[in-house]
Wavefront OBJ file of the C-alpha trace (Angstrom):
o trace
v 87.288 102.990 88.330
v 88.875 102.964 84.880
v 92.264 104.631 84.665
v 93.340 106.496 81.495
v 95.631 103.632 80.406
v 92.646 101.255 80.599
v 90.541 103.657 78.533
v 93.200 103.773 75.834
v 93.426 99.973 75.813
v 89.641 99.667 75.631
v 89.430 102.176 72.798
v 92.177 100.376 70.863
v 90.560 96.971 71.337
v 87.099 98.163 70.348
v 88.222 100.096 67.271
v 90.879 97.749 65.875
v 90.224 97.039 62.202
v 89.862 93.548 60.811
v 91.321 92.552 57.477
v 88.866 91.672 54.691
v 89.817 88.011 55.139
v 89.081 88.192 58.899
v 85.746 89.898 58.213
v 84.772 87.214 55.726
v 85.727 84.442 58.142
v 83.754 86.066 60.940
v 80.710 86.555 58.691
v 80.854 82.884 57.662
v 81.060 81.813 61.311
v 78.112 84.046 62.242
v 75.904 82.901 59.351
v 76.758 79.237 59.966
v 75.862 79.545 63.626
v 72.691 81.455 62.760
v 71.513 78.663 60.445
v 72.240 76.011 63.102
v 70.406 77.936 65.845
v 67.452 78.694 63.595
v 67.134 75.005 62.721
v 67.253 74.055 66.397
v 64.587 76.554 67.375
v 62.332 75.427 64.508
v 62.563 71.866 65.787
v 61.160 73.032 69.132
v 64.298 72.218 71.071
v 64.173 73.556 74.587
v 66.169 76.741 75.129
v 68.053 75.263 78.106
v 69.107 72.245 76.011
v 70.293 74.450 73.151
v 72.330 76.638 75.538
v 73.889 73.582 77.216
v 74.938 72.225 73.832
v 76.336 75.580 72.743
v 78.408 75.848 75.902
v 80.046 72.412 75.601
v 83.272 73.825 74.113
v 83.790 75.755 77.373
v 84.775 72.531 79.117
v 87.516 71.864 76.570
v 88.974 75.387 76.377
v 90.959 76.566 79.370
v 92.777 79.860 78.919
v 93.706 82.610 81.276
v 92.298 85.977 80.274
v 91.004 88.857 82.269
v 87.312 89.625 82.632
v 87.940 92.854 80.706
v 89.495 90.929 77.791
v 86.472 88.642 77.658
v 84.068 91.584 77.813
v 85.858 93.436 75.016
v 85.924 90.318 72.856
v 82.223 89.831 73.562
v 81.361 93.409 72.639
v 83.292 93.144 69.357
v 81.594 89.855 68.513
v 78.199 91.254 69.533
v 78.650 94.165 67.141
v 79.685 91.797 64.352
v 76.669 89.543 64.980
v 74.309 92.523 64.920
v 75.783 93.982 61.734
v 75.960 90.666 59.914
v 72.418 89.602 60.810
v 70.818 93.059 60.398
v 69.487 92.338 56.879
v 68.072 88.933 57.917
v 64.330 89.426 58.600
v 63.876 86.770 61.290
v 67.200 87.255 63.098
v 65.723 88.831 66.193
v 67.212 89.094 69.650
v 66.746 85.416 70.552
v 68.673 84.097 67.560
v 71.308 86.829 67.774
v 71.870 85.972 71.428
v 72.178 82.252 70.698
v 74.688 82.964 67.924
v 76.745 85.140 70.273
v 76.709 82.524 73.066
v 77.893 79.960 70.507
v 80.741 82.175 69.285
v 81.847 83.067 72.805
v 81.831 79.429 73.931
v 84.011 78.481 70.956
v 86.513 81.021 72.277
v 86.309 79.702 75.837
v 84.274 82.626 77.163
v 81.350 81.925 79.488
v 78.508 84.428 79.305
v 74.983 84.787 80.659
v 71.964 84.474 78.381
v 69.328 86.826 79.805
v 65.596 86.950 79.165
v 63.688 90.052 80.145
v 60.155 91.365 79.814
v 58.412 94.688 79.596
v 54.962 94.473 81.162
v 52.061 96.671 80.245
v 49.430 96.821 77.555
v 52.034 95.969 74.897
v 53.846 93.052 76.527
v 57.334 92.521 75.100
v 60.123 90.034 75.727
v 63.788 90.500 74.936
v 66.915 88.322 75.011
v 70.501 89.508 75.372
v 73.930 88.266 76.437
v 76.028 89.610 79.322
v 79.539 89.050 80.592
v 80.269 90.330 84.075
v 77.166 92.539 84.030
v 78.081 94.153 80.690
v 75.636 93.742 77.804
v 77.485 92.352 74.779
v 74.869 93.045 72.128
v 73.996 96.599 71.115
v 71.244 97.885 73.418
v 67.633 98.056 72.392
v 65.285 100.861 73.292
v 63.565 100.695 76.631
v 64.098 98.894 79.848
v 63.333 95.231 80.319
v 62.811 93.643 83.697
v 65.181 90.727 84.080
v 63.184 87.518 84.114
v 65.859 84.796 84.088
v 69.593 84.296 83.506
v 70.512 81.070 81.791
l 1 2 3 4 5 6 7 8 9 10 11 12 13 14 15 16 17 18 19 20 21 22 23 24 25 26 27 28 29 30 31 32 33 34 35 36 37 38 39 40 41 42 43 44 45 46 47 48 49 50 51 52 53 54 55 56 57 58 59 60 61 62 63 64 65 66 67 68 69 70 71 72 73 74 75 76 77 78 79 80 81 82 83 84 85 86 87 88 89 90 91 92 93 94 95 96 97 98 99 100 101 102 103 104 105 106 107 108 109 110 111 112 113 114 115 116 117 118 119 120 121 122 123 124 125 126 127 128 129 130 131 132 133 134 135 136 137 138 139 140 141 142 143 144 145 146 147 148 149 150
């Protein structure tokens, strides 16, 4: 259960403003990662291989943070990825998720890449990123049955 002090900390962390310079740097990082992931997916690289390569920095980075810190960082980055890539026509959930996994790994944060499906007459698939069971990208409408965690 979250105590009031935790709620205040969470609120502060999720609403802290970035300077224009920080925003620009983050946007450049997001767009650079997006272009790299898009190129990889166009060259028919296997998803597992791409994820393994993205997660390589995790081996090198060893820091002690709490699960909550990692989740809050992931949520902030997920929001930034979504906002930055919103005007890009082909930046759908798969690419957004790969970009977020890349950014988290660079910060030493391990996260799960999840693929889900919605069965029925209009079959749909969806990708998202989780840390400790918390979705780090803004939610999409509807429920998706978890297919695989990578």
